[in-house]
C-alpha positions as CSV (number, residue, x, y, z in Angstrom):
1,M,254.9,60.7,202.8
2,K,253.1,58.4,205.3
3,M,255.3,55.7,206.5
4,E,253.9,52.0,205.6
5,R,253.7,50.6,209.0
6,K,254.3,46.9,209.7
7,C,252.4,45.1,212.0
8,G,254.8,43.4,214.7
9,M,256.2,45.2,218.4
10,N,258.9,44.5,220.8
11,R,256.4,41.7,222.9
12,E,259.8,41.6,225.4
13,M,259.6,45.2,226.4
14,M,255.7,45.2,226.3
15,R,255.6,42.3,229.1
16,K,257.8,44.4,231.4
17,T,255.7,47.6,230.5
18,G,252.1,49.0,231.1
19,S,252.0,51.9,228.7
20,M,255.0,52.9,226.2
21,Q,255.1,56.0,227.9
22,Q,257.7,54.4,230.1
23,M,260.2,54.4,227.9
24,A,259.2,56.4,225.2
25,Y,256.6,59.6,223.9
26,V,256.4,62.5,222.3
27,R,254.3,65.3,224.0
28,K,252.7,68.7,222.9
29,V,253.2,71.3,225.9
30,T,252.6,74.9,226.2
31,F,254.7,77.2,228.4
32,E,253.0,79.2,230.8
33,E,255.1,81.9,232.5
34,G,258.1,84.4,232.3
35,A,259.6,85.1,228.6
36,A,258.3,81.5,227.5
37,A,254.8,82.3,228.0
38,G,252.9,80.6,225.2
39,L,255.5,79.0,223.6
40,R,254.4,75.8,221.9
41,A,256.5,72.6,221.9
42,Y,256.8,68.8,221.9
43,E,258.8,66.9,224.5
44,V,260.0,64.0,223.3
45,K,261.8,60.8,225.5
46,A,263.4,57.5,223.6
47,G,265.1,55.9,226.0
48,E,268.1,57.5,227.7
49,L,267.8,60.1,224.9
50,A,265.3,63.3,225.7
51,F,264.6,66.3,223.6
52,T,262.3,69.7,223.1
53,V,261.2,70.7,219.8
54,A,259.9,74.5,219.6
55,A,257.1,74.7,217.3
56,D,257.2,78.3,217.5
57,K,260.7,78.4,217.0
58,C,261.0,76.6,213.5
59,L,261.1,73.1,215.1
60,D,264.3,74.1,216.0
61,I,265.8,71.6,218.9
62,V,266.0,73.9,222.2
63,E,266.9,71.5,224.9
64,M,268.8,67.8,224.5
65,S,269.8,65.2,227.1
66,Y,271.6,62.3,227.5
67,K,270.9,59.8,230.8
68,G,270.0,63.3,232.8
69,I,273.1,65.1,231.4
70,N,272.4,68.3,229.6
71,L,274.1,68.6,226.3
72,N,273.3,72.0,224.8
73,F,273.8,75.5,225.5
74,L,271.1,77.7,226.6
75,S,271.9,81.7,226.3
76,K,271.5,83.9,229.3
77,P,267.8,84.6,228.2
78,G,266.8,81.4,228.6
79,L,263.7,79.9,226.9
80,M,261.6,82.7,225.2
81,N,258.2,83.0,223.1
82,G,257.5,85.6,220.8
83,Q,260.0,88.3,219.4
84,R,259.2,87.1,215.6
85,F,261.5,89.8,213.8
86,D,264.7,91.4,215.1
87,S,265.5,94.2,212.9
88,S,268.0,96.5,215.0
89,G,271.0,95.1,214.2
90,F,272.5,92.9,216.7
91,E,268.9,92.8,218.8
92,A,269.2,89.6,218.2
93,Q,271.2,88.7,220.9
94,K,268.3,89.6,223.3
95,S,266.0,86.6,221.6
96,I,268.5,84.2,220.6
97,M,268.4,81.4,222.9
98,G,271.1,79.4,221.9
99,G,269.7,75.5,222.4
100,M,270.5,71.9,220.4
101,F,270.9,74.0,217.2
102,F,269.1,77.0,215.4
103,T,268.0,77.6,212.3
104,C,269.8,80.9,210.3
105,G,268.7,82.1,207.1
106,T,267.3,82.2,204.9
107,S,267.8,86.0,204.3
108,N,270.9,86.8,206.1
109,V,273.5,84.3,208.4
110,G,276.1,86.0,210.5
111,R,276.7,89.8,210.9
112,P,273.3,91.9,210.8
113,D,272.3,93.6,207.1
114,L,272.6,97.4,208.6
115,T,271.0,98.4,205.1
116,P,268.6,101.3,206.2
117,D,266.0,100.7,203.4
118,A,266.0,96.8,204.2
119,P,267.7,96.0,207.1
120,L,268.3,92.1,208.4
121,P,269.0,90.7,211.7
122,M,271.9,88.6,213.1
123,H,270.9,85.3,211.5
124,G,267.8,86.3,210.1
125,Y,264.1,85.6,210.3
126,L,263.8,81.7,209.7
127,R,264.5,80.8,213.5
128,S,262.0,82.7,215.1
129,T,259.3,81.3,212.3
130,P,256.5,79.5,213.9
131,A,255.6,76.3,212.3
132,Q,252.1,75.3,210.9
133,H,250.7,71.6,209.8
134,V,252.5,70.5,213.2
135,C,252.3,66.1,213.4
136,A,254.1,64.7,216.4
137,D,253.6,60.6,216.5
138,A,254.8,57.5,218.1
139,F,254.3,54.1,216.6
140,W,255.7,50.6,216.5
141,D,257.0,49.7,212.9
142,G,258.3,45.8,213.3
143,D,260.3,45.5,216.6
144,V,261.2,49.7,216.0
145,Y,259.4,52.4,218.2
146,H,259.4,55.5,216.1
147,I,259.0,59.1,217.4
148,V,258.2,61.9,214.3
149,I,257.6,65.5,214.2
150,S,257.0,67.4,211.5
151,G,256.0,70.9,210.3
152,E,256.0,73.4,207.8
153,M,257.7,77.2,208.0
154,R,257.2,79.9,205.7
155,Q,259.5,82.8,205.3
156,A,257.4,84.9,202.8
157,A,256.5,88.9,202.4
158,L,254.3,91.1,199.7
159,F,255.9,91.4,196.4
160,G,258.7,89.4,198.4
161,E,260.2,86.0,198.7
162,N,258.0,82.7,199.2
163,I,260.4,80.4,201.1
164,V,258.9,77.0,202.5
165,L,260.8,74.8,204.9
166,R,259.4,71.4,205.5
167,R,261.0,69.7,208.4
168,T,260.7,66.2,209.7
169,I,262.6,65.5,212.8
170,S,262.9,61.7,214.1
171,A,264.3,59.4,216.5
172,E,264.0,55.7,217.8
173,L,263.6,54.1,220.9
174,G,267.1,52.1,221.8
175,S,269.0,54.7,219.6
176,S,271.0,57.6,220.8
177,E,270.5,59.5,216.9
178,V,268.6,62.2,216.5
179,K,267.8,62.8,212.6
180,I,266.6,66.1,211.3
181,H,265.3,65.9,207.0
182,D,264.6,69.4,206.1
183,E,263.1,70.3,202.7
184,F,263.6,73.7,201.5
185,V,261.6,75.0,198.3
186,N,261.1,78.5,196.7
187,E,257.5,78.7,195.7
188,G,257.8,82.0,194.5
189,F,258.0,83.0,190.6
190,G,261.7,84.4,190.8
191,E,264.9,83.8,192.2
192,E,265.6,84.4,195.8
193,P,268.6,84.6,197.6
194,F,269.0,81.5,199.9
195,M,271.1,81.7,202.9
196,L,271.0,79.1,205.3
197,L,273.1,78.0,208.5
198,Y,272.5,75.1,211.3
199,H,273.6,76.7,214.7
200,C,274.7,73.6,216.5
201,N,275.5,74.1,220.6
202,M,277.5,72.4,222.8
203,G,276.9,73.6,226.8
204,Y,277.5,72.7,230.4
205,P,277.7,69.8,232.2
206,F,278.8,68.2,229.0
207,L,280.7,70.7,227.7
208,D,283.9,71.1,230.0
209,E,287.1,71.8,229.8
210,T,287.9,68.2,229.0
211,C,286.2,68.8,225.9
212,E,288.2,68.0,222.2
213,L,286.7,68.8,219.0
214,V,287.7,66.3,216.0
215,L,287.2,67.3,212.6
216,P,288.5,66.3,209.1
217,V,289.9,69.5,208.7
218,K,292.3,70.8,206.5
219,Q,292.7,74.2,206.9
220,V,291.8,76.4,210.1
221,T,291.9,80.1,209.8
222,G,290.4,82.6,212.7
223,R,287.5,85.3,211.5
224,E,289.4,88.1,213.3
225,A,293.5,88.7,214.2
226,F,292.4,87.8,218.0
227,A,290.9,84.3,216.8
228,E,294.1,83.8,214.3
229,Q,296.7,84.2,217.7
230,H,294.3,81.1,219.3
231,V,294.1,78.9,216.4
232,D,296.7,76.4,217.9
233,R,293.4,76.1,220.6
234,W,291.1,75.6,218.2
235,N,290.1,72.0,219.0
236,W,290.6,72.2,222.5
237,M,288.0,73.9,225.3
238,D,289.1,76.0,228.4
239,E,288.1,76.9,231.5
240,P,285.5,79.4,231.7
241,K,287.2,83.2,232.2
242,P,285.4,86.7,232.8
243,N,284.6,88.6,230.0
244,E,286.9,86.2,227.5
245,P,286.0,87.0,223.3
246,E,284.1,84.9,221.5
247,Y,286.5,83.1,218.8
248,V,285.5,82.5,215.5
249,F,287.7,79.9,213.5
250,L,286.4,79.2,209.7
251,H,287.4,75.0,208.7
252,D,288.0,73.9,205.4
253,M,286.5,70.5,205.7
254,A,287.4,67.1,203.8
255,E,284.4,64.8,202.7
256,D,284.1,61.2,201.7
257,E,282.8,60.1,198.4
258,S,279.4,60.5,198.9
259,G,279.8,64.2,200.2
260,T,279.5,63.3,204.0
261,T,281.8,64.5,206.4
262,M,281.2,64.5,210.4
263,A,282.5,66.5,213.7
264,M,282.7,64.8,217.2
265,V,283.0,66.7,220.6
266,V,284.5,64.4,223.2
267,N,284.3,65.0,226.9
268,H,287.1,62.7,228.1
269,G,286.0,63.2,231.7
270,R,283.0,61.4,231.0
271,K,283.7,59.4,228.4
272,L,280.8,61.0,226.1
273,A,280.7,62.2,222.7
274,L,278.4,64.0,220.3
275,C,278.7,63.4,216.7
276,L,277.1,65.9,214.1
277,E,277.3,64.6,210.1
278,F,275.7,66.4,207.2
279,N,276.4,66.4,203.8
280,R,279.0,69.7,202.2
281,K,277.1,69.3,198.7
282,N,274.6,71.8,200.2
283,L,276.4,73.2,203.2
284,P,280.0,73.7,202.2
285,Y,280.8,76.2,204.9
286,F,282.0,75.0,208.3
287,M,282.5,77.4,211.5
288,E,283.2,76.8,214.7
289,W,281.7,79.3,217.4
290,K,283.9,78.8,220.5
291,S,282.9,81.1,224.0
292,M,284.8,80.5,226.6
293,A,283.5,83.5,228.5
294,S,282.1,83.0,232.3
295,G,278.2,83.1,232.1
296,D,278.3,82.2,228.1
297,Y,280.3,79.3,227.7
298,A,279.5,77.3,224.2
299,L,280.7,76.0,221.6
300,G,279.0,76.2,218.2
301,L,279.4,74.1,215.2
302,E,278.5,75.6,211.9
303,P,277.2,74.0,208.8
304,S,276.2,76.6,206.1
305,N,275.8,77.1,202.6
306,S,277.4,80.8,203.6
307,S,280.4,82.2,205.3
308,V,279.7,84.1,208.6
309,Y,280.2,87.5,207.1
310,G,277.0,88.7,206.4
311,K,274.9,89.2,203.4
312,P,276.9,92.4,201.7
313,Y,280.0,90.5,202.2
314,H,278.4,87.7,199.9
315,I,276.8,90.6,197.3
316,S,280.2,92.5,197.2
317,Q,282.1,88.9,196.5
318,D,279.2,87.8,194.1
319,K,279.0,84.9,196.6
320,V,275.2,84.9,197.3
321,H,273.3,81.3,196.8
322,Y,270.1,81.6,195.2
323,L,267.2,79.1,194.8
324,Q,265.7,79.3,191.8
325,P,261.6,79.4,191.2
326,F,260.0,76.1,192.4
327,E,263.8,74.8,192.9
328,K,264.0,72.3,196.1
329,E,266.9,71.8,198.2
330,V,267.2,69.3,200.7
331,N,269.3,68.2,203.6
332,Q,269.9,65.8,206.2
333,I,271.5,66.4,209.8
334,R,272.0,64.0,212.2
335,F,273.1,64.2,216.2
336,T,274.7,61.0,217.8
337,V,275.5,60.4,221.1
338,L,278.7,57.9,221.7
339,E,279.0,56.6,225.1
340,G,282.6,54.5,226.0
341,E,286.1,54.3,224.5
342,E,285.1,52.1,222.0
343,A,282.4,54.1,220.5
344,I,284.1,57.1,220.3
345,R,287.2,55.5,218.9
346,N,285.4,53.9,215.9
347,C,283.9,57.4,215.6
348,R,287.4,59.3,215.5
349,E,288.6,56.4,212.7
350,R,285.6,57.3,210.3
351,I,286.8,61.3,210.9
352,I,290.6,60.1,210.6
353,K,289.4,58.1,207.4
354,I,288.0,61.2,205.4
355,K,290.6,63.3,206.2
356,G,292.6,60.5,204.3
357,E,295.2,60.4,207.0
358,P,296.6,56.6,207.6
359,E,295.1,55.3,210.9
């Protein structure tokens, strides 16, 4: 839907600048070397907030920084292009970049499905699907300078599914928020399994041993026995250790009257935080991926409509979520960078209120 633009702009700002690109822009780029050669992307600057959207990777945000401080985890393979279909079990670990978030689904999330006649990779195919009909714009609307990127991804097969994701990513100059608006539509004529997980990944230097995870959580359990042994440290990061195993924690989250819930990662040393906000109506599951291993130091926050156990588990439990023919589901994800004790305290109070505890 085209935004109706109002006549106006911040004249005081314009008095002090030549091009608005001094302050904000969206630029289409193509990487030229290494594993990322050919990768189409859009670099965004919105004042103190900067991020990169990969057009060849589902319009996922692969990099994000605030005042020059990197916020996201990037795995050892680094930025990559290609690798459209990973079909050999855990082969996806060679092509998953991490990034600020990547989109998992729609055929599978979590563990790979190793069924011989129809294998599915860890976290599905959607994350490596190129976008089409991509539009990028930067413009004044009244006194607000907007940056908007939109596009469409299609997961489809002959005699198979035909699911379309239409995504819009938006930011504003002077704001520390990034908003993701997703519309999933089953454009096929039969019901289709629909598994979805947003894999949001924090990394160094934002992520360090001073970081605390704040959630309106009602119950926490470890995915495996060794994770359960460390459940008392689910909300605090540690220093990286060689060969430290990953921990996955399953969180039963509280929500407000509208279904909204939040997660906040606080770097107490920097007095900097990152808040993730979403609605549990379509994303009732929430997992925490805590990797404190040297060289793989990351924290993943994972709102989802499915658990991390993979498609075979959901089939066995009769818990597979389906999209009916031409049915649409809408999700909105919001990232907000918070700086200073007051902003962090206000967010913590919102989370406490959602949880229903006295402040």
